[in-house]
matplotlib code that plots the C-alpha trace (Angstrom):
import matplotlib.pyplot as plt

x = [12.9, 12.2, 14.4, 12.6, 8.9, 10.6, 11.6, 7.8, 6.0, 8.4, 7.5, 4.2, 4.3, 5.6, 3.7, -0.1, 1.7, 1.4, -1.7, -3.1, -1.8, 0.8, -0.7, -3.5, -0.9, 0.5, -3.0, -2.7, -0.7, 0.9, 1.6, 3.3, 4.0, 4.2, 1.4, 1.5, 1.5, 3.9, 3.5, 0.3, 0.0, -2.2, -3.5, -5.4, -7.6, -10.2, -12.6, -12.3, -8.8, -9.1, -11.8, -9.2, -7.0, -9.5, -10.7, -13.8, -15.2, -12.0, -9.7, -6.8, -6.6, -6.3, -3.6, -2.0, -2.0, -0.5, 2.8, 2.8, 3.7, 5.6, 7.3, 7.2, 9.8, 11.9, 12.0, 11.9, 8.1, 5.0, 2.7, -0.9, -2.4, -6.0, -7.5, -9.2, -11.1, -9.9, -12.3, -13.1]
y = [-10.0, -13.6, -14.2, -11.7, -13.3, -17.1, -15.4, -13.6, -17.3, -18.8, -16.6, -16.4, -20.7, -20.5, -17.8, -19.8, -23.3, -21.7, -21.8, -24.1, -27.8, -28.7, -30.7, -28.1, -25.9, -27.8, -28.5, -24.9, -22.3, -19.8, -17.6, -14.1, -12.5, -8.6, -5.9, -2.5, -1.8, -4.0, -7.9, -9.3, -12.9, -15.7, -18.1, -20.7, -23.8, -25.9, -23.9, -25.6, -24.2, -21.2, -20.1, -20.8, -18.2, -15.6, -16.2, -15.4, -11.9, -12.7, -10.8, -13.6, -12.3, -8.6, -9.4, -11.3, -8.8, -6.3, -8.6, -9.1, -5.2, -5.8, -8.6, -5.7, -3.6, -5.8, -7.3, -3.8, -4.7, -3.6, -6.5, -7.7, -10.3, -12.5, -15.6, -17.5, -20.8, -23.4, -23.8, -27.2]
z = [20.1, 19.9, 22.6, 24.7, 23.5, 24.6, 27.8, 28.2, 27.4, 30.4, 33.1, 32.6, 32.5, 36.2, 37.1, 36.8, 37.3, 41.2, 41.6, 39.3, 38.9, 36.3, 34.3, 33.5, 32.7, 29.9, 28.6, 27.7, 24.9, 25.3, 22.3, 22.1, 18.9, 18.5, 17.4, 16.8, 20.6, 22.2, 22.4, 22.9, 25.1, 23.8, 26.0, 24.7, 26.4, 27.6, 29.7, 33.0, 32.9, 31.8, 35.1, 37.3, 35.1, 34.6, 37.7, 40.2, 38.2, 36.8, 39.7, 39.0, 34.7, 36.2, 39.0, 35.8, 33.7, 36.7, 37.0, 32.6, 32.7, 35.4, 33.1, 30.2, 32.4, 33.4, 29.6, 28.0, 26.1, 26.3, 26.9, 27.2, 27.4, 25.7, 27.0, 25.1, 24.7, 22.1, 19.2, 18.7]

ax = plt.figure().add_subplot(projection="3d")
ax.plot(x, y, z, "-o")
ax.set_aspect("equal")
plt.show()
């Protein structure tokens, strides 16, 4: 299962790098773990970068969630996404 988690993280990072600068994507911490509902993917990072991930009125993050559902179908797992800022 850890291979699937790594594959999900890699695909999400590749997806984010399509519209966010690579140096900003590298500031994000992407973590995937198994919970009671499937796979939970957490994206942590600075507010400026997460604003690009969330998008206007949350439209971008909702689109990412739809794409993750497709990825989940490909790897055989239900995937949910949580976006949060780093607490420092």
